[in-house]
C-alpha positions in Angstrom: 108.7 93.0 95.8 105.8 95.3 96.5 104.1 94.7 93.1 104.7 90.8 93.4 103.1 90.8 96.7 100.1 92.9 95.5 99.7 90.6 92.4 100.0 87.7 94.6 97.4 88.9 97.0 95.0 89.7 94.2 95.3 86.2 92.7 97.0 87.4 89.5 100.3 86.0 90.2 100.8 82.3 91.0 103.8 81.2 92.9 104.9 77.9 94.2 104.9 79.5 97.8 104.1 82.9 99.5 106.2 85.7 98.2 107.8 86.0 101.6 109.1 82.3 101.5 109.6 82.3 97.8 111.5 85.5 96.7 114.5 85.7 99.0 115.9 82.4 97.7 115.0 83.2 94.2 116.9 86.5 94.5 119.9 84.9 96.0 119.9 82.0 93.5 119.5 84.3 90.5 122.6 86.2 91.2 120.5 89.3 91.1 120.8 92.3 93.8 117.9 93.5 95.8 117.2 97.1 95.3 115.4 98.9 98.2 113.0 101.8 97.3 114.5 105.2 97.9 113.0 108.5 98.5 114.9 110.1 95.5 113.0 107.7 93.2 109.5 108.4 94.9 110.2 112.2 94.4 111.2 111.7 90.8 107.8 110.2 90.2 106.5 113.8 90.4 108.9 115.0 87.8 108.0 112.2 85.3 105.3 112.7 82.5 102.2 110.4 83.2 102.8 108.6 79.9 102.6 105.1 81.6 99.4 104.4 83.5 100.9 101.7 85.6 102.4 103.2 88.8 104.7 100.5 89.5 106.2 100.7 86.0 106.7 104.4 86.6 108.5 103.8 89.9 110.7 101.4 88.2 111.5 104.1 85.6 112.2 106.6 88.4 114.4 104.1 90.2 116.3 103.5 87.1 116.7 107.2 86.6 118.0 107.8 90.0 120.4 104.9 90.0 121.6 105.2 86.3 120.3 101.6 85.4 119.0 100.1 82.5 115.4 98.3 82.4 114.8 95.1 80.8 111.2 95.3 79.3 109.4 94.8 76.2 107.0 97.7 77.0 107.2 100.1 74.3 105.9 103.0 76.5 109.2 103.0 78.5 110.9 104.3 75.3 109.0 107.5 75.8 110.9 108.0 79.0 114.6 109.2 79.2 115.7 105.8 80.6 117.8 103.2 79.0 116.1 100.0 78.1 117.2 96.4 77.2 114.6 94.6 75.0 
């Protein structure tokens, strides 16, 4: 949600309503689970090589590594990290 809010505030992401009003229903309706940011993932950032310049993407990678999750992405840079991806 952090990246969505920042992109929305910068005018780089158009939504039908504010993220605060729009996202909770979208998450619930999608059947996806909400993941809170954990300190383990934040500290994992310091262990990752800085191959990806986007700090939000690196945080997604760190979170996936900590949780053992796969990441759905078409970003080929993710392949340089030890994380499972779904393309």
